[in-house]
C-alpha positions as CSV (number, residue, x, y, z in Angstrom):
1,X,0.0,0.0,0.0
2,X,1.3,3.5,-0.8
3,X,0.0,7.0,-1.6
4,X,1.8,7.4,-5.0
5,X,2.6,10.9,-3.9
6,X,5.9,12.5,-4.9
7,X,7.8,14.7,-2.4
8,X,9.3,17.9,-4.0
9,X,11.2,20.8,-2.4
10,X,9.2,24.0,-2.5
11,X,10.5,27.5,-2.4
12,X,7.2,29.4,-2.4
13,X,4.8,28.6,0.5
14,X,1.9,30.0,-1.5
15,X,1.7,26.8,-3.5
16,X,0.8,25.0,-0.2
17,X,-3.0,25.0,0.3
18,X,-3.9,26.7,3.6
19,X,-6.2,23.8,4.7
20,X,-3.1,21.6,5.1
21,X,-1.9,23.9,7.9
22,X,-5.4,24.4,9.3
23,X,-5.9,20.6,9.8
24,X,-2.8,20.4,12.1
25,X,-4.3,19.9,15.6
26,X,-3.2,21.1,18.0
27,X,-1.4,23.8,16.1
28,X,1.5,25.6,17.8
29,X,1.8,28.4,15.2
30,X,-0.2,31.1,13.6
31,X,-0.8,30.3,9.9
32,X,-0.9,33.9,8.8
33,X,2.4,34.6,10.5
34,X,3.9,31.4,8.9
35,X,2.9,32.7,5.4
36,X,4.2,36.2,6.3
37,X,7.6,34.9,7.5
38,X,8.0,32.1,4.9
39,X,10.1,34.2,2.5
40,X,12.7,34.7,5.2
41,X,12.4,31.3,6.8
42,X,12.8,29.3,3.6
43,X,15.7,31.3,2.2
44,X,17.6,29.8,5.1
45,X,19.2,26.6,3.7
46,X,18.7,24.9,7.0
47,X,14.9,25.0,6.6
48,X,13.2,22.6,4.1
49,X,9.7,23.1,2.9
50,X,8.4,20.2,0.8
51,X,5.1,19.3,-0.8
52,X,3.6,15.9,-1.5
53,X,2.1,16.1,-5.0
54,X,-0.2,13.7,-6.9
55,X,0.0,12.7,-10.6
56,X,-1.7,16.0,-11.6
57,X,0.9,17.9,-9.6
58,X,-1.7,19.1,-7.1
59,X,-0.4,19.6,-3.6
60,X,-1.8,17.0,-1.2
61,X,0.6,17.3,1.7
62,X,3.3,19.4,3.3
63,X,6.4,18.8,5.5
64,X,8.5,21.5,7.0
65,X,11.7,20.4,8.6
66,X,15.0,22.0,9.6
67,X,18.5,20.9,10.4
68,X,20.1,22.3,13.6
69,X,23.9,22.0,13.1
70,X,24.5,22.8,16.8
71,X,22.8,19.7,18.2
72,X,23.2,17.9,14.9
73,X,19.5,16.9,14.7
74,X,16.8,17.1,12.1
75,X,13.5,18.6,13.4
76,X,10.1,18.0,11.8
77,X,8.0,21.1,12.5
78,X,4.9,20.3,10.4
79,X,3.6,17.2,8.6
80,X,0.2,17.4,7.1
81,X,-1.4,15.3,4.4
82,X,-4.8,15.5,2.8
83,X,-7.3,13.3,4.6
84,X,-7.8,11.2,1.4
85,X,-4.1,10.1,1.7
86,X,-4.0,9.4,5.4
87,X,-3.7,5.8,6.7
88,X,-2.4,4.7,3.3
89,X,1.3,4.3,4.2
90,X,2.2,8.0,4.2
91,X,4.2,7.7,7.4
92,X,6.4,5.0,5.9
93,X,7.0,7.2,2.9
94,X,7.8,10.2,5.2
95,X,10.2,8.0,7.1
96,X,12.1,7.2,3.9
97,X,12.3,11.0,3.1
98,X,13.6,11.7,6.6
99,X,16.2,9.0,6.4
100,X,17.5,10.6,3.2
101,X,17.6,14.0,4.8
102,X,19.3,12.6,7.8
103,X,22.0,11.0,5.7
104,X,22.5,14.1,3.6
105,X,22.9,16.3,6.7
106,X,24.7,13.5,8.7
107,X,22.2,14.3,11.6
108,X,22.5,12.1,14.6
109,X,18.7,11.9,15.0
110,X,15.3,13.0,13.7
111,X,13.0,14.7,16.2
112,X,9.4,15.8,15.9
113,X,6.6,17.3,17.9
114,X,3.4,15.3,17.6
115,X,0.0,14.9,19.2
116,X,0.0,11.2,17.9
117,X,3.0,9.6,19.6
118,X,1.7,6.1,19.3
119,X,1.5,6.4,15.5
120,X,5.0,7.6,15.3
121,X,6.2,4.8,17.6
122,X,4.4,2.0,15.8
123,X,4.6,3.1,12.2
124,X,7.9,5.0,12.1
125,X,10.0,3.5,14.8
126,X,10.3,6.7,16.8
127,X,10.9,6.5,20.6
128,X,10.1,9.0,23.3
129,X,12.8,11.5,24.1
130,X,14.3,12.1,27.5
131,X,13.0,15.7,27.2
132,X,9.6,17.0,28.1
133,X,8.2,20.0,26.3
134,X,7.3,22.7,28.8
135,X,5.7,26.0,28.3
136,X,4.9,29.1,30.5
137,X,2.0,31.1,29.4
138,X,1.8,34.9,29.9
C-alpha cells in the first residue's frame, strides 16, 4: 500500500493550500504569521519546505523540517497530508524521506513534535525523548 505521492522541495509557500496547515491539531503556530515569514524562513538553507504532489501535480501534503547543526538533529515542524491520503502508508514514505535527509545532513537523530506519539512509535519507529516539552504562558 502507498500513496503514490511524490515529495518535492518548495521555495514558495503560496503553493501549499492553507487547509493543510489548518488541519494540524493542536497547532502551535499562527498560519498567517507562517505565510508572512515564509520568504525569510525558507531562504535559510537549514529549513526545508516540501510538498507531496499527486500525478496531476496538485499539492496533497506538506512537510516543514529544519536541520540544527548545533545539536546535529533534524527537526520536523509540520507534517500534514490531505485526509484522502492518510492511513495509506504515508508515514512509511515520510520515514524514507527523513532517512535521506538525515544521511545528507549527517544528523544524529530526527525529532518531531506530535500529538500522535503512538502512530510515530508504531509506524515510524520513533521513541520517546528524554526531554519533556514545557511552556509558560503569559
